[in-house]
N, C-alpha and C positions, 0 to 999 in steps of 0.2 A: 748522786743520780747521774753525774757526768759519765761515770764508768758504765752505767747501764746503757746510756745513749751510745756510747762508743761501740758496744757489741751489737748494735743494730736494732735495738728495741725502740720503736717509735714512741713519741710522747704519750699518745692515747693509750698505749699498752702498758705503761709503767705501773700503774696502780694494780692492774690485773696480775702483772708479773710479781709484784711485791706480795700480793695476797697469795699467789701460788707458792712462793718461797716459804711464807709463814705457814701455809697449810701443810706443805710437805714436811717442814720442820716439826710441826705438831704431831704428825703421824709417826715420825721417827722417835720422838720423845715418848709418845704413848707406847710404841712397841718396846722401847727400852724398859719402861716400868713393867709392862706385861711379862717381859723376860724374867724379872725377879719373882713374879708370882708363879710362873711355870718352871722355875729353876729345876734342872735335872729331869724334867718330864720326858725328854727325848733321849735319855741314856738309860739310866736305871741299872739295877743289878742283873747279872746274867752269868750263865755258866759258859766259859769259853769253849768247852768241849761239845757244847750243843750246836755250835756254829760250824757248818761245812764251808771251808774257804773256797773250794772250787765252785760250789753252788752260788755262793755270794758273789764271786767274781763274774760268773756268767750272768746272773740277774742284773748286776750293775752295768755290765756291758750291754745287755739287752735293753736296759732302760735308756742308755745313751743312743742306741740304734733307733729306738722309737722316738726319742727326742728329735733326731735329725729329720724325721718324717714330717714334722709340722712345717718347717721352712720349705721342705721338699714339696709339700702341697702348694705352698705359695709359688714356687717355680713352675710346677705343673699347671696350675691355674694361670699364672702370670703370662706364660707363653701363648695361651689360648685367647686371652682377652685382647681388645684393641690396644695399640701401643701407648695410647694416652692414659691407660689405666693399669699398666703393669706394676708400677710402684705401689699403688693403692692395695692391690691384691696381696702382694708380698708383705706389705706393711701390716695388713689385717691379720695375716697368719702369725706374724711376730707378736702382734698385740695379744692374740689368744695365748701364745706361749707364756707371756709375762703375766697376764691377768689371771688365768686359771692356775698358773704356777703358785700364785699367792693364795687364791681362794681354796685350793686343795689343801694347803697346809693349815689354814685357819679353821675351816669347817667342812670342806667338801669331802675329805677322806672320812671324817667322822660320820657324816650323813650316809655315805655309801657303805662303809665297813664297820661302823660302830655297833655297839650292842643294840639289837632290834628293840624298837619301842612301839611298833604299830602292826603287829600281826604279819610280819614279813614284808612290810611296805617301805620302811625307812629306818635308818640307824639314828641313834641319839647323838648327843654332843659330848659324849664321854671322852672322845679323842680330840676335843677342841684344842687348836694350837699344837696338835700332836702330843698332848699330854698323855703319857702312858704308852706312846708308840716309841719304843727305844731299841736298845741293842739286843734284848732277848727276843727269840722267835715267838711268833704267835702260832700255836699249833693248829688253829682253825683255818689258817691260810697257807702258811709255808713253814714247816717245822725245822728247817735246816739253815735258814738265813735270818738276819736281824729283821725285826718288824719294820724298821725304817727302810730297809731295802725293798721290802714288798710294797710299802707305801709309795716310794718314789717311782717304782716300776708302774704301779697302777696310776700314778699321777700323770704319766706320759700318755696313757690311754685317755684320761679325762681331758687332757689338753688337745689332743689331735681331733677328738670327736666334734666339738663345735667349729674347729677350723675347717672341717669338710663342708659345713653348711654355707660358708661364705661364697662358694661358687654359684649358688642359686640366685643370689641378688647382686652379683658382681657388677660394677660400673654404675651403680645408682644408690647404694645405701648411704645413709647419713652416718658419719663416723661416731658422733656422740651417742646416737641411738644404738649403734652397733655395740659399743662398749657395754651399755646397760643390758642389751639383749643377751650377749654372750654370758654375762655374769648370772642373769636370772635363768637363762635356759639351762646352764650347767647345774644350777642349784635345784631347779624345779623338775627337770627332765632327766638329765644324765645321772645325777646322784641317786635318785630313787630307782631307776632301771638297773643301775649297777648293783644296788642292794638286792633287788628282786632276783637277779640272775647269779651273782657271785658270792653273796653272803650265805653262810650255812643256814641262816634262818629266813632267807628270802623265799617268797612264795613260789616263784618260778623254779628256783633251785630245788625246793622240796617236791615240786611237780615232777622232777626228773628230766627236765629239758637240758640238752647239752649245748654249751657255747664255750668252746675252748679258749678263744681269744677275742671274741667281740662281734660276731655276726649280728646278734640282736643288740647288744649293749652299745656298740660303736656304729655299725653301718646301717642297720635298719632304723635306729633312732635318728641318726643324722640325715639319712636319705629321705625319710618321710617328713622330718622337720623342714628339709629343704623344699619339698613339694608345697607344704603349707606356706613357707616364706615366699616362694615365687608367686603364689596366688595372691597373698595379702599385699606384698610390696608392689606388685604390678609389673607391667612390661616396660622394657627400655624404649626410649624414643626411637622411632623408626623400625621397631621390631616387626618382622614379617614371618608368618607361619611357614615352616619348611625351609627357611633360609638359615644356613649354619653360620655361626660366628666365625669370621675369618681370623685365624690364628696370626698373631703378629710375630711370633718367634718360635718356630717348630723345634729348633735345637734346645731351647730353654725348657719346653714341655717334655721333650725326651729326657733331658737331664733330670727333671723332676721325677719322671716315671722311674728312671733307673735308681735314683736315690730312694724312692719309695720301695722299690723291689728289694734293695739292699737293707733298708731299715726294717722291712717286714719280717726278716729272719728273727730280729729281736722281738717283734710283735707276736709272732706265732711260736717260734721255738722257745722264746723266753718265757712263754706262758706255762711251760713245763715246770718252771720255778726251781730247776735243778739242772746241773750239767749231767744229763742222764740219757739213756737210750730213747726215751720218749721225746726229748728235745731234738735228737737226731732225726727221728721219724717225722716230727712236725716240720723240721727244716726241709727235708726232702719233699714232703707233700706240698709245702709252700712253693718251692721252686718249680716243681713239676706242673702244678695247676696254673701258675702264672705263665709258663711257657706254652701250655696248651691253649690258654685263652688268648694269648698274643697271636698265635697262629690262626686261631678261629676268627678273630677280628680282621686279621690281614686277608684271609681268604674271602670273608664276607665283603669287605670293602673292594677287593679285587673284582669279585663277580658283580658287584653293584655298579661300580664306576669305571671298571676297565683298568684300574691302576691299584697296585698294592700300597695303600697309604701308610706312610711312616707314623703319622699322628694316630691313625686307627690302631696300628700295631702296639704303640706305647699305651694307648688307652685300654686296649684289650688286656694287656698284662696287668694293669691296675685292677680291672674288673675281675680277672682271675684270682688275684690276691684277695680281693674282697670276698669272693665266693668261697675260697678255701679256709678263710679265717675261722669260722665256727667249727669246722670239721678237722682242722689240721692235726689235732692231737688224738683223733679217733679213727682215721682212715689210712689205708695203705697207698702205695704209689699209683697203682692202676686206678683205684677209685679217685685219686686226685686228678688224674687225666680226665675222667668222666665229669668230675665237678668243674674243672676248668673249661671244658668244651661246652657243657650245658650252661654254665654260668656266663660264658662268653656269648653264647647264642641269645640267651634271655636278655642280657643287658643291651646287646646290639639292637634287638627288635624293640625293646622298650624305648630306646633313644629315638628310633624311627617313629614309633607310635606317638610319643610326646611331641616330637617336632612336626609331624605331618597331620596329625588328627586332633590336636588341641591348640589353644591359643595361650597356653601357659609358657611363660618365658623363664624357664629354669636355665639360666645362662650357660652353664657348663655341665648340665645334665647330671647333677648330683643325685637326683632321685633314681634315674635309670642305673647309674653305675653303683651307687652305694645302697640306696633303698632296695631296689630290686635285686641287686647283686647279693646283698646281705640276706635278704629274704630267701632267695634261691639257695644260697649256701646253707642257711639254717635248716631249711626243709630237706636238702640232700644229706645233711648230717644224719637225719632220722632214717635215711635210706641206706647209707653206706657205712655207718659206724660199726666198728668191730671191738668187742670187749677184749679180744686177745691182744690188740694193740695197746689198749689203755684199760687196765683192770678197774680203774675208777669210773669208767664210762659205762656204756651199755651197747648191746647189739642193735642194729637198725633193721629196717624192713627186710632187706635182702638176706639178713642173717637170722631171720626167724622171730623178730620182735616188732610187729606192726604198731604196738602201743607207743613206741618211741617216736614214730612219725606224728602221731596225734599230739604228743607233748610238744613237739617242735612247732606244729601248726598253732597251738594255743599261744605259745611263747611269742612267735613272730606277729601274730594278729594283734595281740594285746599291746605289745611294744610299739608297733607301727601306729596303731590307733591312738594310743596315749600320747606319743610324741607329736603326731600330727595335730591332735586336738589342743594340747597345751601350747604348742608353738603358734597355732592359729590365734588362740585367745590372747596370748602374750603379745604378739605383734599388733593385734587390734588395739590393745591397751596402750602400747607404746606409740601408736599412731598419733596420740594426743600431742606428743613432742615432735612429731614429724619423722617419717620413715625414710624419705628420699631427699636427695640433694635437689637443688633447684634445676629447672630446665637448662638454664645457662651453664651451671656447673657441670651438669651431665654432658652437655655439648662440648664444653671445653676439655673435659676429662678430669677425673678425680686426682690424678697425679699433680697437676698444677693448681686446680681449684681448691683442693682440700689440703694437700701436703706441701704445695709449693716446690715440688721436686720433679724433675723429668727423668723418665727411665732411660731415654736415649737422647744424646746430644749429637744431632746430625747437621753439619753445616750446609747452608744453601750452596748450590753448585757454584755460584759466582764467588763464594767465600772460600771454596776448597783450594788448597795450595796445589800448584802444578807438580806432578811427580818428577823427582830428580832421576833421570835415566842416564846421565852422563857416565856415572861410575860403572854402568853395566854395558856401555856401548861396545867396548872391545870384546866383551864376552859373548856377544850375540852370535849364534851359529849361522845366522842369515847373512 
C-alpha cells in the first residue's frame, strides 16, 4: 500500500482504488473469455475479388475524418464556454468517443443495422460483439467494402451524435449522470432512429425519405434531445434571457469549426461508401453550403451588431454543414448554395428566438444549430433533390415530385418528437441520481470541481517574470 500512497492516492481513497482495479481486471478477464466464444466472428470467409481497395481506403479515411470531429466538437464548444469549464467540455466529448466506441461494438451496431425484429423499428442482437460482421461485404449496406469497414464508419456517426448534445447543458451537468445518460440515449434513441432511416427494413427508409448522411439521424435527433435536456436540467446560475455566453477563447472555437469543416468531408462524401463520382459531388456540395452559410451568418451579425463577428462566421459554417448533410448526396452545387443560405438564415433566427423570447438555457444553442439546421436541411432535401445526381435517390419538389417533400416532413417530425420525448423522460428518470453539480461546484467551475484540472494556468501579475529586453536593446530601431 506504500506504493499506492506514493502516487498520490489518499488513505480514504485506497479501498475504492483497489475495488476499481479489481473491477477493471474482472472486465478484462470477462472480455477475454468472450473472445473465445466469438472467435473468428469478425473475420470469416470472403472473396478477395469482391473487395474494392479504393473504396475501402476511402471509407476508412472518411471514418478517420469523422472521428476527429468529436474532439473538434469539444474544441468548438470549449472556446465558447467560460474559461473555468473548458476542460470539462472537451473531456465530455472524449468520454463519448470512448464510451460509444465500446457500446457500438458490443450491441449498438446490431440494434441499428442488425436483422429487423420489430416491423422496421429495431434491429436484433444477431451482430452482438460484431459476430458475423467480418471481411466479407454486406450487400444490403456496401457491396464493395468489408462489412467491418462499414461498421466502423457508421460507428463514428453514433459517437459524434450524443457529443453534440453536451453543449445544451454545458457548465452544470453531473459527470456520473452524464455517463449513464449518454449510454442510455445512444441505445434508446440513436440506435432505433438509425435503424428506421438507414436499414433496408427501417420504416422511414421504406417510406422513401432521403437522408444521405444524417440530417435526421444525427442532427435533428441530437438537436431536439438538446432542447429537452436544456429544459429538464434547468438554467445555469445567473442565467439572463437575451444575454449571450461570453466566449473564453474565440481562436479555439474557430479551430474547432475548421476541424469540423475538414472532418465533414468524410461525414458527407464518405457516405457515398465508394471512391466514386457521387463522393465528389457530395464533397463539393458540402464545401459550398458551408461557405454560403458562413457568409450568411457574417452578414447577419454585421447588420445586427455593426461588426462582422468571427465567432458568428465560424458558427455559420457549422450550421451550413448541418443543413447540407441530408442533401449532400442528392443535390448540385447551386442547390447547395440555396441550402447553405436558407439553413444559415433559419439557424440564426432560431438562435435569436430561443435567446430573446424564451427562458430556456440551451447553453451553446444546440437546438438552433443542429435541431433546426438538420430539420431545415432534411426538408430542403425534399425540395432540391435530383435523381440525375443520385440514381438511388429521388426527385424533389422543384423537379416534379411533391411527394418527396411529404416523406421528408414525416421523417423529421417523427424523429424530432421521438428524440425530444424519450430524452425528456430519460432525464426525468435520471434526476433521481441528480442531474446537476452543486451550486458551489458550478460557481467554482467544473474544471477544478469535477476534474481537478485547469484549462489555463495564468500567473497573477505580481508572479509574472519581467521580460528580458537586454538582448534586443541594440536592435531597436528607435
